[in-house]
C-alpha positions, 0 to 999 in steps of 0.5 A: 571208742575202740569198741564203738569203732569195731561195732561201726565197721562191723555194720559195713558190708564189702561191695561185690564190685567197684573201686575197693578203696573208695567204697571202703571209705564211704562204707566206714563213714556210713557205718560210723554215722549209723553208730552215732545216729547222724546223717552221712552228711553231718558226719562228713562235716564233723570229720572235716572239722576234726581234720582241719583242727588236726592240720592246724595243730600240726602247722602250729607244731611245725612253727614252734619247732622252727622257733625252738631251733632258731640259731644265733650266729657270731658276727665279726665286730672287729673289737674286743671292747665290751659292747653295751647297746645295739639298735637298728633302723626299721629296715633291719639293715642299718644299725649301731652298737656302742660300748667301752672306750667310746666305741661306736660300730655301724653296719648297713647290711644287717651286721654282715660287716661292722665298721668302727666310727669316730666318736670323738670320745673315750668315754664309756657309752652305755646306750644307743638309739637310732631313728627309723630311717637309720640317719639319726642316732644318739648315744649316751654314757659316762660323765653325762656324755651325749653324742648325736649323728644326722648322717648315719654315723659318718660324723658324731657330734657332742651335745651338752647334757648339763649333768655330770651324772652317768647316763645309762639309757636313751630313747628317741621318739619317731619324729627324731625330735623328742628324746629322753635319757636316764641315769645315775641319781634318778636323772631324767633328761628330755629334748624336744628339738633333736638334742639341741637342748636337753632339760631335766625332768623331775623323776621323784627318785634318787635311784639309778635309772637303767632303762627308758622307753616311749611309745612312738608318739612320745607321750607315754613312757617308762623308766626302770632302775634300782630298788625295783623302781618303775616310773611312768608318764603319759604326758611326755615326761612332764610328770613321772609317777612311780608304779608298784613293781612288787620287787626290790630287785635291780631292774635293768631293761624295759620293752613295751608294745606299740600300744603301750599297754603290754610291757616286760621288765628284766633284771637281777636274779632272773627277774621278769615282770609283765603288765597288760594294763600299762603298768597298773599291775606288774606280775612276775613271770618265771624265767627259769634262771637266776642269772642277771638279765640285762636287756629285753626286746619284744615285737610290737604286738608282744607275742614274741620276745627275747631277753639276754644276760649273764653267762651268754644266756638268751631266753625267748618267748613266743606266747607273751611270756607265759613260757620263756625258753633257753636258746643256745647263744654259743658263748659264755660272754655276758650279753648286755643288749638285745634288739629284734626287728618288728617282725621278730625274724631278725635280731642282734645281741651284744656284750663282753669282748666285742661279742655280736650275735645275730639270728635271721631267716635262712 
């Protein structure tokens, strides 16, 4: 290429008068066109194409650089209790965090301030789910506890679960009426009336279930748990079918795309599984860690995602999990839950000792 370029430039003669810089650029293009046996116009089009590609690559490099420099900042929770779960409304302003001792924290400003709410229980709360508008919420925990609010957390009311088993996860559909809770002994509970009544569903397993999630319409869902258990349903939980996870590791959390085709599961020993066909096939992804990963959250299109776990680890991907990169959390406290807004620009993680971390646009 160097020889070709020298030959091309050699065919260019300098002008006797006129604007030197403009002439030199034209002369070089003419010479290169002669060398490659194309017209000046054709070479100009090729040159512009190369320039556009280089500019696109440069822009992508800037985006990746900005992504890699994403900063997680500590937020003041006002508690030392372990926080087990965090969930936010679609506005990214209203959210709840729950944990040990019946702890419920609420924010209406994206976590700038967190306020303790009266849960009416000292039971350990393991999971919380909030409606899109931030008005309705459900929390589940030890001894089959189910709590609900319809006023943004001003008051929380206990609902009858009908089980003594510890509940580990809750997911509520966008209508605020259909919801599911899972836990010990393969327990799956479902409601079709906002929790006025919770009914058991047959899971077909006695393995502890640690996480449940559904698409917005409440028809398609998954539950994951111990011994590599992955269950799926396409009829709102009337029937649950076991899927082959390819692992016997404990699985702690699942997050899916809005269309229900792509999903990610995390668990013991740094396990990350992914599917692109609604769970027909689950494949292992390299996490680069042996730490337990307790929670995963992906954006609706599946392009970006975050996973958190033991020793304050935070992993992030911007390419659907083809590569997971460690982000600095600034803490060694175990992180138990992560939630990211739909646009992937704001997120929160919670864990031991009342830890709340957040990232947001500058």
